[in-house]
RODRENSE-36145 format. One line per 3 residues: number of its first residue (from 0); their letters; for each residue x, y, z of N, C-alpha, C, CB. Coordinates in steps of 0.001 Angstrom, whole numbers. Glycine has a CB too. Example, Ala and Ser with C-alpha at 12.3 -4.5 7.8 and 13.67 -1.06 7.14 Angstrom:
0	as	13190:-5690:7800:12300:-4500:7800:13200:-3300:7800:11308:-4473:9046; 12850:-2250:7080:13670:-1060:7140:12900:30:7870:14084:-598:5725 $
This chain:
0	xxx	114587:103405:90397:114037:104060:91572:115569:104380:92297:112839:102978:92536; 115903:105007:93368:116751:105268:94223:117367:103894:95230:116063:106349:94938; 118639:103365:95819:118750:102884:96747:118619:103439:97822:119485:102453:96694 $
3	xxx	117615:102854:98010:116604:103709:100120:117564:102916:100498:114348:103219:101125; 118222:103137:101838:118657:102135:102875:118452:103526:104248:120657:101286:102489; 118229:104036:104410:117390:104427:105735:115994:105035:105594:118170:105467:106542 $
6	xxx	115829:105166:106973:114014:105636:107404:114286:107529:107303:113339:104919:109780; 114854:108471:107108:115837:109442:107762:115134:110137:106533:117737:109182:108002; 114035:111050:106774:113984:112244:105764:111849:110815:104622:116744:112472:104280 $
9	xxx	111972:109967:105241:110423:109336:104606:109741:109265:105573:110294:107891:103910; 108791:110015:104400:107403:110106:104876:106677:109150:105024:106735:110756:104256; 106288:108850:106068:105364:107395:105756:103894:107778:106669:106338:105603:106539 $
12	xxx	102856:107364:105729:101619:107015:106520:101736:105848:107455:100505:106719:105598; 101145:106647:108357:100536:104997:109008:99364:104608:109329:100985:104600:110194; 98571:103412:108615:97366:102942:108941:97065:102285:110282:97086:102146:108021 $
15	xxx	96357:102510:110981:95522:101180:111869:94616:100859:111871:95373:101066:112917; 94047:99755:112289:93145:98913:111682:92756:98611:113370:93778:97574:110456; 91679:97828:113302:91253:97020:114183:91632:96103:115289:90856:96588:113679 $
18	xxx	92912:95685:114810:93368:94347:115811:93731:95100:117104:94878:93312:115198; 92479:94671:117621:92452:95492:119222:93778:94798:120191:90608:95083:120231; 94130:93334:119986:95279:93063:121031:96346:93188:120726:95382:91987:121538 $
21	xxx	96960:93465:119070:98429:93485:118734:98357:95468:118722:98913:92400:116853; 97770:96601:118932:97806:98113:118398:98987:98454:119711:95925:99183:118420; 98762:97846:120417:100215:98261:121430:101156:97961:121114:100431:97836:122658 $
24	xxx	101467:96875:120319:102641:96578:119791:103594:97501:118955:102363:95631:119146; 102499:98199:117953:102555:98904:117298:102992:100015:117113:102002:98866:117169; 102769:100901:118395:103532:101304:119034:105020:102149:119216:103434:100604:119273 $
27	xxx	105967:101207:119824:106712:100952:119640:107536:100820:118317:106507:100393:120185; 106968:100151:117556:107338:100399:116099:107070:101803:115434:106598:99411:115291; 106451:102645:115949:105586:103948:115055:107070:105111:116097:102895:104309:115696 $
30	xxx	107319:104752:117135:108548:105531:117984:109784:105141:117525:108594:105245:119555; 110396:104466:117116:111364:103394:116763:111226:104493:114818:110546:101065:117081; 110456:104054:114165:110850:104922:112176:110488:106574:113161:108855:104329:109951 $
33	xxx	109781:107140:113701:109856:108686:114604:111474:108996:114734:109070:108551:116492; 112666:107918:115794:113472:108012:115766:114604:108025:115126:113352:107777:116153; 114616:107372:113995:115283:106846:112942:114952:107895:111842:114859:105349:112633 $
36	xxx	114277:109546:112420:114163:110170:111005:112828:110330:110315:114939:109382:110099; 113033:109116:110180:111106:109190:109444:109494:110559:109771:110281:107433:110317; 109019:111186:109556:108181:111730:109367:106721:111098:109230:108607:112286:108562 $
39	xxx	106049:110892:110231:105311:109963:110451:103938:110421:110410:105671:109382:111538; 102389:109787:109784:101382:110975:109535:100767:109287:109839:101177:112296:107813; 99429:109936:111320:98839:108291:111130:97532:108526:111422:99464:106984:112200 $
42	xxx	96895:107684:110244:95670:107418:109709:94805:105828:110450:96053:107328:108004; 93891:106455:111167:92965:105919:111922:91910:104765:111370:92330:107000:112356; 91100:103159:110862:90103:103051:110804:89653:103819:111607:89805:102091:110812 $
45	xxx	88356:103359:111366:86545:104480:112061:86862:102797:113572:83677:104303:110069; 87255:101840:113488:86872:101142:114528:88178:101418:115705:86594:99541:114012; 89257:101804:115753:90467:101763:115787:90397:103717:116347:91244:101080:114126 $
48	xxx	89799:104232:115467:89046:105534:116302:88360:106178:117533:88369:105719:115874; 87640:105107:117144:86135:105594:118058:86199:103193:119148:83657:106178:115902; 86792:102724:118957:86010:101528:119961:87182:101717:121308:85981:99447:119072 $
51	xxx	86605:101743:122772:87254:100960:123703:87243:99680:123570:86874:101164:124793; 88002:99271:124262:87689:97879:124403:88857:97350:125218:87498:97129:122999; 89131:96336:125709:89363:95990:127116:91219:96149:127225:88643:94199:127461 $
54	xxx	91789:96345:126105:93023:96369:125451:93386:97703:125807:93013:96057:123933; 92479:98965:125300:92867:100227:125626:91289:100824:124934:94564:100765:124890; 91564:102450:125086:90191:103085:125299:91527:104180:123930:89331:103784:127530 $
57	xxx	90126:104610:122915:90501:104729:121414:91346:106347:121897:88808:104766:120006; 90115:107073:122522:91148:108439:122795:92296:108495:123451:90601:109397:123476; 92313:107256:124204:94277:107014:124366:95274:106892:123287:94690:105615:125040 $
60	xxx	94965:105984:122776:95334:105472:121467:95881:106885:120425:93858:104611:120819; 94008:108030:120324:95302:108735:119556:95821:110244:120129:94846:108984:117886; 95774:110226:121751:96525:111024:122076:98315:110340:122449:95680:111671:123191 $
63	xxx	97962:109110:122445:99578:108467:122317:100245:109110:120995:99591:106560:122104; 99012:108364:119926:99767:108510:118928:100147:110203:118419:99050:107675:117923; 99867:111334:119128:100151:112256:118695:100991:113182:119178:99365:112571:118486 $
66	xxx	100928:112374:120398:102152:112838:121212:103990:112083:121031:101543:112509:122808; 103557:111191:119797:104451:110139:119269:105265:110944:117820:103382:108602:118833; 104229:111592:117558:104521:111775:116049:104423:113222:115526:103523:110923:115217 $
69	xxx	103471:114050:116502:103122:115063:116498:102500:115854:115930:103594:115325:116597; 101455:114668:115085:100815:115230:114504:99127:114058:114595:101732:115578:113134; 98030:114772:114865:96605:114888:114930:96324:113466:113689:95976:116763:114440 $
72	xxx	95882:112275:114401:95876:111110:113672:94881:111535:113126:95860:109797:114231; 95155:111076:111530:94143:111569:110670:92314:110250:110653:95224:111657:108888; 91057:110890:111273:90584:109422:111499:89340:109214:110356:89983:109179:113252 $
75	xxx	89309:110657:109504:88416:111186:108136:88055:110425:107340:88957:112025:107282; 87233:109714:106319:88125:109930:105348:87694:111211:104237:88280:108538:104677; 87722:112294:104607:87586:113452:103826:88602:114123:104522:86184:114154:103744 $
78	xxx	89957:114048:105281:91443:113633:105928:92094:112997:104946:91458:112646:107220; 91485:111967:104860:92802:111234:103987:92754:110966:102337:93007:109670:104610; 91570:111609:101776:91510:111564:100473:92709:112242:100000:90299:112098:99980 $
81	xxx	93033:113640:99937:93848:114551:99777:96006:113229:99703:93308:115951:101499; 95788:112497:100864:97257:111834:100164:97465:112006:98765:97369:110250:100295; 96839:110735:98271:97291:110743:97151:97387:112132:96127:96596:109789:96702 $
84	xxx	96244:112584:96034:96188:114351:94737:97468:115286:95340:94136:115796:95024; 97505:114873:96926:98448:116383:97340:99967:115183:97513:97721:117619:99477; 99950:114267:97148:100889:113386:97459:102303:113499:99311:101629:113581:95846 $
87	xxx	101002:113176:99821:101544:113844:101114:102516:112969:101596:100479:114117:102243; 102799:111647:101471:103777:110521:101770:104615:109470:100585:102919:109630:102629; 105415:109456:101071:106238:108740:99960:105860:107170:100451:108131:109173:99974 $
90	xxx	105400:106812:101430:104939:105128:101505:103768:105126:102591:106377:103932:102109; 103119:104170:102404:101930:103825:103392:102246:102450:103902:100395:103837:102661; 102206:102045:105666:101959:100921:106126:101216:100672:106244:102231:100598:106774 $
93	xxx	100226:99748:106567:98987:99184:107395:99382:98043:108225:97790:98692:106463; 99491:98621:109635:100063:97538:110769:99412:98585:111596:101955:97063:111029; 98648:97421:112616:97885:95809:111406:97458:95874:111126:97374:94682:111299 $
96	xxx	96887:95029:110156:96143:95178:108940:94855:94228:109230:97065:94736:107568; 94087:94618:109910:93417:93216:109637:92058:92273:108471:92969:93169:110854; 92197:91557:108993:91190:90706:107568:90091:91579:107053:90233:89139:108094 $
99	xxx	89395:91774:107264:88360:92765:107076:89173:93750:106184:87740:93421:108516; 90062:94659:106732:90766:95376:105435:91519:94409:105036:91656:96712:105625; 92682:93799:104920:92862:93241:104126:91648:92563:102977:93561:92607:104763 $
102	xxx	90161:91757:103494:89666:91604:102547:88878:93164:101633:88868:90501:103023; 88629:94388:102005:88694:95657:101665:89533:96301:100358:89116:96146:102774; 90648:96210:101058:91603:96349:100060:91582:95538:99038:92711:96285:100496 $
105	xxx	91861:93786:99175:92124:92758:97888:91214:93459:96768:91570:90942:98200; 89457:93727:97608:88791:93650:96748:88364:95257:96175:87811:92746:97214; 89249:96193:96010:89183:97802:95582:88284:98278:96870:88303:98185:93817 $
108	xxx	87877:98042:97916:87241:99202:98803:87986:99597:99446:86247:99024:99610; 87023:101160:99384:87600:102235:100081:86597:102851:101087:88089:103259:99096; 86505:102176:101738:84724:103062:103324:84988:103291:104205:83327:102284:104124 $
111	xxx	86744:103575:103998:87271:103231:105472:88467:104542:105518:88059:101314:105641; 88788:105358:106293:90042:106186:106370:91100:105949:106060:90321:106509:107266; 91612:104137:106460:92727:103555:106120:92785:102559:104470:92966:102702:107447 $
114	xxx	91498:102054:104343:91459:102012:102502:91518:102655:101975:90701:101715:101755; 91195:104184:102213:90771:105222:101076:91826:105568:101107:89712:106316:101136; 92981:105316:102225:94202:106021:102768:94689:105390:101324:95026:105582:104507 $
117	xxx	94862:103722:101207:95729:102680:100226:95056:102698:99027:95846:101088:100716; 93879:103330:98913:94053:103762:97605:94286:105281:96997:93022:103301:97096; 94519:105877:97668:94764:107583:97566:95817:107788:97085:94801:108435:98786 $
120	xxx	96927:107132:97701:98068:106808:97624:98619:105229:96312:98240:106631:99235; 97836:104942:96549:98554:103754:94905:97995:104824:93633:97358:101432:94597; 97574:105601:94306:96786:106090:92684:98476:106610:91785:95190:108098:92970 $
123	xxx	99417:107068:92941:100609:107651:92195:102210:106428:92197:100951:109342:93165; 101441:104870:92162:101995:104532:92126:103375:104311:93023:101744:104779:91421; 103129:104597:94244:104055:104668:95308:103591:103526:96576:104071:106298:95825 $
126	xxx	104574:103177:97039:104801:101362:97734:103448:101747:98975:107130:100835:98839; 103083:100506:99145:102080:100543:100154:102397:99129:100921:100491:100694:99492; 102915:99056:102706:103636:97983:103410:102326:97320:103491:104532:98303:104864 $
129	xxx	101953:96118:104069:100519:95239:105041:101776:94092:105704:98715:94093:103633; 100969:95394:107564:101353:94028:107961:99884:93225:108950:102966:94248:109001; 99812:91970:108223:98941:90474:108101:98907:90528:110231:100318:88513:106938 $
132	xxx	97836:90613:110037:96760:90082:111823:95857:89862:111826:96408:90836:112978; 95663:88334:111460:94097:87887:111545:94226:86437:111586:93076:88373:110215; 92872:86251:112409:92561:85068:112686:92066:84472:111505:91742:85012:113715 $
135	xxx	92108:84600:110556:91511:83469:109477:92036:83982:108533:89943:83209:109208; 93827:84240:108707:94940:84140:107309:94407:82915:106735:96824:83939:107651; 94371:81530:106983:94385:80367:106702:92934:80180:106694:95203:79570:107532 $
138	xxx	91805:80889:106239:90866:80702:105931:90285:81665:104762:90346:80611:106977; 89247:81512:105451:88756:82711:104402:89134:83913:104294:87612:83005:104472; 90672:84551:104725:91434:85794:103642:92632:84932:103131:92132:87496:104553 $
141	xxx	92826:83677:103423:93755:83478:102015:94246:83632:101296:93808:83295:101465; 92970:83565:100730:92679:84340:99164:92891:85889:98898:91104:84182:98776; 92387:86521:99724:92883:87492:99661:93689:88014:99862:92595:87849:99821 $
144	xxx	94822:87486:100984:96398:87660:100964:96968:87364:99825:97104:86880:101898; 96444:86535:99195:97211:86072:97722:96992:87079:96532:96579:84546:97138; 95411:87465:96721:95390:89005:95629:96174:90008:96416:93611:89827:95299 $
147	xxx	96789:90347:97114:97920:91214:97234:99146:90916:97399:97794:91889:98028; 99095:89692:97319:100928:89774:96799:100949:89704:95554:102039:88534:97252; 99831:89737:94674:100244:89948:93099:99980:91091:92807:99608:89137:92055 $
150	xxx	99193:92137:93195:99418:93534:92577:100651:94268:93238:98077:94461:92776; 100862:94968:92001:101787:96032:91806:101914:97202:93101:101308:96717:90443; 102899:97536:93403:103347:98559:95368:102163:98168:96516:103108:101008:95260 $
153	xxx	102167:96726:96531:101563:96172:97420:102972:95222:97632:100034:95567:97022; 103233:95121:99046:104259:94389:99977:103748:94022:101429:105538:95317:100159; 103969:92399:100964:103796:92221:102642:105132:92251:104213:103168:90638:102609 $
156	xxx	104430:92320:104792:105592:92357:106233:105783:90931:106729:104940:93325:107753; 106661:89938:106218:106655:89057:106947:105481:88380:107594:107332:89419:107611; 105425:86587:107811:104233:86561:108919:104003:85319:108916:102878:87368:108691 $
159	xxx	104259:84903:110126:103858:83371:110098:102763:82960:110621:104697:82584:110681; 102190:81607:111491:101136:81702:111948:101649:81665:113423:100168:80733:111415; 100516:82268:114314:100724:83417:115664:100682:82540:117015:99271:84740:115780 $
162	xxx	99614:81046:116361:99600:80037:117682:98572:78788:117129:98862:80934:119325; 99255:78305:116565:99087:76666:115464:97935:76349:116396:100708:75076:115405; 98376:76488:118341:97595:74780:118386:96633:75470:118598:97901:73364:119568 $
165	xxx	96238:76695:119172:94917:77336:119619:94102:78094:118299:95298:78519:120866; 94872:78699:117253:94245:79595:116439:94945:78952:115517:94297:81121:116606; 94457:77560:114738:95483:77217:114095:95558:77955:112010:95331:75404:114400 $
168	xxx	93576:79143:112192:93683:79686:111266:95260:81427:110859:92081:79880:111351; 95453:81247:111736:95819:82896:112568:97658:83080:111818:95843:82683:115174; 96886:84199:111464:98846:84691:110822:98964:86208:111295:99193:84735:108502 $
171	xxx	100268:86317:111855:100139:87719:111994:101873:87726:111118:99845:88436:113963; 102060:89012:110949:103215:89005:110847:104338:90110:111551:103201:88943:109660; 105825:89853:111863:106817:90322:112280:106667:91862:112619:107741:89988:111401 $
174	xxx	106067:92087:113525:106165:93757:113699:107542:94188:113761:105458:94336:115080; 108832:93299:114307:109836:94145:114461:110651:94787:112654:110915:93148:115552; 110055:93369:111722:110133:93367:110548:109529:94806:109486:109519:92126:110389 $
177	xxx	108977:96085:110512:108034:96210:109313:109688:97529:109653:105657:96536:109295; 110353:97933:109367:111275:99123:109208:111955:98666:107759:112478:99329:110618; 112723:96964:107889:112939:96611:106797:112396:96347:106181:113397:96130:106655 $
180	xxx	110862:96166:106276:110242:95945:105080:109890:97238:103888:109025:95306:105559; 109589:98147:104900:109833:99464:104667:110795:100097:103103:110567:99779:106029; 111764:99628:103651:113016:99914:102928:113491:98595:101592:114249:100014:104281 $
183	xxx	112574:98052:101997:113152:96975:100562:111858:97987:99722:112805:94451:100674; 110743:98305:100527:109512:98396:99614:109537:99793:98589:108110:98440:100652; 110626:100602:99491:110776:101874:99175:111758:101314:97408:111743:102926:100728 $
186	xxx	112846:100428:97565:113537:100018:96843:113209:99014:95288:114159:99564:97757; 111541:98949:96124:110666:98034:94664:110657:96414:94927:111692:98248:92871; 111293:95818:95949:111160:95118:96211:110913:94139:97582:111629:95181:95643 $
189	xxx	110219:92598:97436:109453:92531:99199:110231:91525:99381:107571:92155:99622; 110768:92354:101031:111226:91282:102077:111444:89714:101992:110360:91365:102998; 112458:88973:102102:112083:88005:101884:113197:87136:102894:111947:87846:100395 $
192	xxx	112489:86076:103669:111509:85198:103230:110506:86229:103739:111493:83594:103807; 109107:85674:102645:108363:85685:103491:107391:85166:104461:108205:86030:103215; 107725:83521:104650:106986:82906:105276:107579:83306:106867:106962:81438:104733 $
195	x	107149:83184:107618:108220:82729:109095:107680:81892:109496:108507:83639:110383 $
């Protein structure tokens, strides 16, 4: 693989799942990728695309993503299916990646736009970067995170406990490390240290 040390020119698929409390923290990350020359294609899970919550409205999210990337977010299975066959992206990021999506990816289930994007992209032996955001990371989903760590072409954004006093099983990736994790993954290596 080539030695990649810049985001400029990279075609990055960016999958967003329904970790509603962290989605607002992802938007500046996407802005940073675009500012550094990346071509970003947003993909939304059904929940992220359709659910209004106390953290924001789904239509506002889609509008903001289109404004940042210049591309309408893909929100349907039929829209994401060509990602692999047509080689639309160089790398796929899933951030935030909920425990539900982690479990589906680990189990090979591809019934949402984001999980199908992962499956479609992996068929080309290209990298997928996952930023964990789950309240059950140290309980029900620990085995699924472990499974993903052993999978070829899957890389995890370094993570740790985000509030050990109030949510002892909760894990969250450091979203500021998504850019470095992308560069590491493009070079075939897991960004270290993994645990922060």
